[in-house]
N, C-alpha and C positions, 0 to 999 in steps of 0.2 A: 595726480601729479604728472607733470609733463616729462616724457622720456628724454634723457639727454641726447645731444647730437652724436656723441661718441660713447658707446657703452663700454666702460672701462673693463668690466668683468669679461665681456665677450672678447675684447681686444687682447687682454692678458691670457685668456683661455686659448685663443688662437696661437699666440706666441709660445705658450707652454706646449701646445700640441706640436708646433713646428720644431721646437727644441727637442721634444721627446722623439719625434720622427728622425731628426738628425742623429741623435744618440743611438737610436735603434739601427740606423743605416751604418753607423760606424761599428756598432757591436756585431752586426751581421758579417762584417768583413773577416775573413779567416786570418788576416794578418795580426789582428789584435788578440791578445790573450785576455782571459776573464779579469785578471788583476789590473790590466791597463785600462779596461773599460770602467771598472769600478773607480779607479783613480781619476779618470776623466769626468765621471759623474760627480765625484766628490769635489773636484776642482770647479766644476760648473756650479755646484751648490754653494761653495764658499764664495765664489765671485758674485753670485746673485745676492747672497746675504750681505756681502760687503757693499754692493750697490744700493741695497735697501737702506743700510745704515747711513750711507752718504745722503740719500734722499731725505731721510728723517732729520739728519743734522741740518741740511739746507732749509727744510721746512721750519725748524725751530729758529734758525737765523732770520728768516723772513718774518716770522711772527714777532721776534724781539725787535727787529728793525721797524716794524709797523706800529708796535705798541709803545715804544720809548717816547716818540714825540707826543702822543696823546697823553700819556701819563705825566710827562714833563710839563706840558702846557696846563694840564689840570692842576698840578701842584703849584705852578706859578700863578695861576688865577686865584687859587685859595690864598696864597701868600700875599698877593696884591690886595685882595678884598679885606684881609685882616689889618692892612695898613703898613705892611712891610716893616714891622718893628722888631 
């Protein structure tokens, strides 16, 4: 099987590593207390999960939009073949 041009797992892994590095850099700052860092991580997790939900909803919308014409035309052809009675 041919390797895709963009390796999604590698790209997401790099982004996760960068995000982890950014959180670690913020956590190492003496200004932040442990509770604030935990809240920031929780906020980041919630935002990421929300973005994943939006992507899944958009994917279903695209799926429905692409299947409706095919299903509708298929049903119309069957109806016409039966004589439309």
